[in-house]
C-alpha positions in Angstrom: 36.2 46.9 -61.9 34.6 43.9 -63.6 31.7 44.6 -65.9 29.3 42.6 -63.7 30.0 44.8 -60.7 27.8 47.4 -62.3 24.8 45.1 -62.8 23.1 46.7 -59.8 22.6 49.9 -61.9 18.9 49.6 -63.0 19.7 50.2 -66.6 21.2 46.7 -66.5 18.4 45.0 -64.7 16.4 42.2 -66.2 12.8 42.9 -67.3 11.6 40.8 -64.4 13.4 43.1 -61.9 12.3 46.3 -63.7 8.7 45.2 -63.4 9.0 45.7 -59.7 9.5 49.5 -60.3 6.2 49.7 -62.3 4.3 52.8 -61.1 7.5 54.8 -60.4 8.5 57.5 -62.8 12.1 56.3 -62.4 11.3 53.7 -65.1 11.0 56.5 -67.6 14.5 57.8 -66.5 15.9 54.3 -66.8 14.5 53.9 -70.4 15.9 57.3 -71.3 19.3 56.5 -69.9 19.5 53.3 -71.9 18.5 55.1 -75.1 21.0 58.0 -74.6 23.8 55.5 -74.0 23.0 53.5 -77.0 22.6 56.6 -79.2 26.0 57.9 -77.9 27.7 54.7 -78.8 26.2 54.7 -82.3 27.4 58.3 -82.8 30.9 57.4 -81.6 30.9 54.3 -83.7 30.2 56.3 -86.9 32.9 58.9 -86.1 35.3 56.2 -85.1 34.9 54.3 -88.4 36.2 57.3 -90.3 39.3 57.6 -88.1 42.7 55.9 -87.8 42.1 54.8 -84.2 42.3 51.2 -83.2 39.1 49.1 -83.1 36.4 50.7 -80.9 35.6 48.7 -77.7 32.3 46.9 -77.8 29.1 48.3 -76.3 29.4 46.4 -73.0 32.9 47.8 -72.4 31.7 51.3 -73.3 28.7 51.0 -70.9 30.9 49.7 -68.1 33.4 52.6 -68.4 30.6 55.1 -68.5 29.3 53.4 -65.3 32.7 53.8 -63.7 32.5 57.6 -64.2 28.8 58.1 -63.3 29.0 56.0 -60.1 32.5 56.9 -58.9 33.4 60.4 -60.0 33.4 63.2 -57.4 31.8 66.6 -58.3 33.8 69.7 -57.6 37.1 67.9 -57.4 38.4 68.9 -60.8 40.8 71.8 -61.4 38.1 74.5 -61.4 36.3 73.3 -58.2 33.0 73.9 -60.1 30.3 71.3 -59.3 30.3 70.1 -62.9 34.1 69.7 -62.9 34.4 66.1 -61.8 37.4 64.0 -61.0 38.2 60.3 -60.3 39.6 59.7 -56.8 41.0 56.1 -56.7 40.7 54.4 -53.2 38.4 57.2 -51.9 35.8 56.0 -54.3 35.7 52.7 -52.4 34.2 54.3 -49.3 30.5 53.7 -48.7 27.7 56.2 -48.5 26.1 56.7 -45.0 23.4 59.2 -44.4 19.9 59.3 -43.0 18.4 57.8 -39.8 21.1 57.0 -37.2 23.9 56.5 -39.8 26.8 58.9 -39.7 30.0 59.2 -41.6 33.3 58.5 -39.9 35.6 60.2 -42.5 35.6 63.2 -44.8 37.7 64.4 -47.7 39.1 67.9 -48.6 40.8 69.3 -51.6 44.0 71.3 -51.3 45.2 72.5 -54.7 45.9 69.3 -56.7 45.8 67.1 -53.6 42.8 65.4 -51.9 43.1 64.3 -48.3 40.9 61.7 -46.6 40.6 62.3 -42.8 38.9 60.2 -40.2 36.3 62.0 -38.0 36.7 59.4 -35.2 39.3 56.9 -34.0 39.1 53.9 -36.3 39.9 50.4 -35.4 41.6 48.0 -37.8 39.1 46.6 -40.3 36.6 49.4 -39.8 34.4 50.3 -42.8 35.2 53.9 -43.9 31.9 55.8 -44.3 31.5 59.0 -46.3 28.4 60.9 -47.4 27.6 61.5 -51.0 25.3 64.3 -50.0 21.5 64.6 -49.4 20.4 62.3 -52.2 17.1 60.5 -52.6 16.8 56.8 -53.2 15.8 57.4 -56.9 19.1 59.2 -57.5 21.1 56.7 -55.5 19.6 53.8 -57.4 20.0 55.4 -60.8 23.6 56.6 -60.4 25.1 54.2 -57.8 22.9 51.0 -57.9 21.7 51.0 -54.3 19.0 52.4 -52.0 18.9 53.0 -48.2 16.0 52.8 -45.8 15.2 55.7 -43.4 16.6 58.2 -45.7 15.7 61.1 -43.4 17.6 64.1 -42.0 17.7 65.0 -38.3 14.9 67.5 -38.7 12.6 64.8 -40.0 12.7 65.8 -43.7 13.1 63.1 -46.2 15.8 63.2 -48.9 13.5 61.3 -51.2 11.7 63.5 -53.8 8.9 61.7 -55.6 8.0 62.8 -59.1 4.3 62.4 -60.1 2.1 63.5 -62.9 -1.4 64.3 -61.6 -3.1 65.1 -64.9 -2.4 64.9 -68.6 -1.2 68.2 -69.9 0.1 69.4 -66.6 3.7 69.6 -65.4 5.3 67.0 -63.2 4.9 67.7 -59.4 7.7 66.9 -56.9 6.6 65.6 -53.5 8.7 65.5 -50.4 7.8 64.7 -46.8 9.1 66.7 -43.9 8.2 69.7 -41.8 5.8 72.3 -43.3 8.7 74.3 -44.7 9.3 71.4 -47.0 5.8 70.1 -47.7 3.7 73.3 -48.0 5.0 74.3 -51.4 4.6 70.7 -52.8 1.0 70.5 -51.5 0.0 74.0 -52.7 1.3 73.3 -56.2 -0.5 70.0 -56.4 -3.8 71.6 -55.3 -3.4 74.5 -57.8 -3.4 72.0 -60.7 -7.0 71.2 -59.9 -7.9 74.8 -59.4 -6.5 75.7 -62.8 -8.9 73.4 -64.7 -11.9 75.3 -63.3 -10.6 78.8 -64.1 -12.6 80.6 -66.8 -12.2 84.0 -68.3 -14.6 86.4 -66.8 -16.1 89.1 -69.0 -15.9 92.2 -67.0 -17.6 94.3 -69.7 -16.7 97.9 -70.4 -18.1 101.4 -70.0 -21.2 102.3 -72.1 -20.4 103.5 -75.5 -22.2 106.8 -74.8 -20.5 108.7 -71.9 -23.6 110.8 -71.2 -25.6 107.6 -70.8 -22.9 106.4 -68.3 -23.3 109.5 -66.2 -27.0 109.2 -66.1 -26.7 105.6 -64.9 -24.6 106.8 -62.0 -27.1 109.5 -60.7 -28.5 107.3 -58.0 -25.2 105.9 -56.7 -24.8 108.2 -53.7 -28.4 107.4 -52.5 -27.8 103.7 -52.7 -24.3 103.8 -51.1 -25.4 102.4 -47.7 -27.3 99.6 -49.4 -24.4 98.8 -51.6 -22.0 98.7 -48.6 -24.3 96.0 -47.0 -24.4 94.2 -50.2 -20.6 94.2 -50.4 -20.3 92.6 -47.0 -22.8 89.9 -48.0 -20.8 89.5 -51.3 -17.6 89.0 -49.3 -19.2 86.3 -47.2 -20.5 84.6 -50.3 -17.0 84.8 -51.9 -15.3 83.3 -48.8 -17.8 80.5 -48.8 -17.2 80.0 -52.6 -13.5 80.0 -52.0 -13.7 77.3 -49.4 -16.0 75.2 -51.6 -13.6 75.6 -54.5 -10.7 74.5 -52.3 -12.7 71.5 -51.1 -13.4 70.4 -54.7 -9.7 70.8 -55.7 -8.4 68.9 -52.7 -10.9 66.1 -53.3 -9.7 65.8 -56.9 -6.1 65.8 -55.7 -6.9 63.0 -53.2 -8.5 61.0 -55.9 -5.6 61.5 -58.3 -3.1 60.4 -55.6 -5.2 57.2 -55.0 -5.2 56.5 -58.7 -1.4 56.9 -58.9 -1.0 54.5 -56.0 -3.1 51.9 -57.8 -0.5 51.8 -60.7 2.3 50.5 -58.5 2.9 46.8 -59.0 4.9 46.1 -55.9 2.8 46.3 -52.8 1.2 44.3 -49.9 2.9 41.1 -48.7 5.3 40.9 -51.7 6.7 44.3 -50.8 6.9 43.6 -47.1 8.7 40.2 -47.7 11.3 41.8 -49.9 11.9 44.6 -47.3 12.5 42.0 -44.6 14.7 39.7 -46.7 18.4 40.1 -45.7 19.6 36.6 -46.6 20.0 36.4 -50.4 22.5 38.6 -52.0 21.4 37.6 -55.5 18.1 39.4 -54.8 19.7 42.7 -53.9 18.1 44.3 -57.0 14.7 43.3 -55.7 15.5 44.6 -52.2 16.7 47.9 -53.6 13.5 48.1 -55.7 11.4 47.4 -52.6 13.1 50.2 -50.6 12.5 52.7 -53.4 8.9 51.8 -53.8 8.2 51.9 -50.1 9.6 55.4 -49.9 7.5 56.5 -52.8 4.3 55.0 -51.4 5.1 56.5 -48.0 5.4 60.0 -49.6 2.2 59.7 -51.7 0.3 58.4 -48.7 1.5 61.4 -46.6 -0.1 63.8 -49.1 -3.3 61.7 -49.2 -3.4 62.0 -45.4 -2.8 65.8 -45.7 -5.7 66.0 -48.1 -7.9 64.1 -45.6 -6.9 66.4 -42.7 -7.6 69.6 -44.6 -11.0 68.4 -45.8 -11.9 67.3 -42.3 -10.9 70.7 -41.0 -12.8 72.7 -43.7 -15.9 70.5 -43.3 -15.7 70.5 -39.5 -15.7 66.7 -39.4 -14.1 64.4 -36.8 -10.7 62.9 -37.7 -11.0 59.5 -39.3 -8.6 56.6 -39.2 -6.2 56.5 -42.1 -5.1 53.4 -43.9 -1.4 53.8 -44.9 -1.4 50.6 -47.0 2.2 50.0 -46.0 4.0 49.0 -42.8 5.5 51.9 -41.0 7.5 52.0 -37.8 5.6 53.5 -34.8 7.9 56.5 -34.6 7.8 57.2 -38.3 4.0 57.0 -38.4 3.8 59.4 -35.5 6.2 61.8 -37.2 4.2 61.8 -40.5 0.9 62.3 -38.7 2.4 65.3 -36.8 3.9 66.8 -40.0 0.5 66.3 -41.8 -1.3 68.1 -39.0 1.1 71.0 -39.2 0.8 71.2 -42.9 -3.0 71.3 -42.6 -2.9 74.2 -40.2 -0.4 76.3 -42.2 -2.3 75.6 -45.5 -5.6 76.7 -44.1 -4.0 79.8 -42.4 -2.0 81.0 -45.5 -4.9 80.3 -47.9 -7.2 82.3 -45.5 -9.8 79.5 -45.3 -10.9 80.2 -41.7 
């Protein structure tokens, strides 16, 4: 393939196009990829200069050949069939990726020994586009490795293939967020909330027994007489503890909601500019901008889902009426209804599992 055919890979984008990704942690991955490739080329150059090999290809050629492998190689197709054992499959690598929404593949490939066979799943007419699936990959992975993104990257159960990486606080690990049924979102939401519980945790001095054991025995003489009183006190203490637990949860979720709002504010592409790029299907030279818009829309959609979930849990714990939620982006009616239902289910299971009722 010609070198310019890989210009859709974000590591080759102009600074103007990369600015559209501002706010997304994918920018860090792109910068790292550029640095790794440049450092690899320098290392190879030094080793090459001390060898008898012909002249080393220039960096652009090296980068293009690396792009051929990363964007076209098939995992698990090597001799060992291990996922990390990749192989190049000429012609098959020309097939497009179809997954998510209403898109379905019309062909599949299988390996038999040293042979790979491509088989149609349906009757194909002459001129049909052969459609494969590269797997359940998110748009960040698709853009980084293949140079494209797809809208409606959802599975049939309503789960998204997009995993959004965010850093809620300095000094804390990166959290992965994914929308979908509660089985997908509960763990993400709980880990995010826990980061704001951790900052309030303090070591509690439980003390120890008196140094004088006889003194300790004397202190316990009235225990049996006060047992009934202490039992009542314990019940009151449990009620106070439950109330404190709920208050602590409310504080943590409020902090999470605020942190998510702050992350949203760092995105450059939003509003009418985002919507215009999503609707633009006419200019092929703007494909990088279109792919960037799809990625950013999926990330904003995911973060807003967790903000909505925060809002619904807070309303439930504080016994407030449900309020209208501003998504800040355009969503199709069915998609918005799906997200609202998933947020409601996440709210219920979170409160139940955390014993907040």
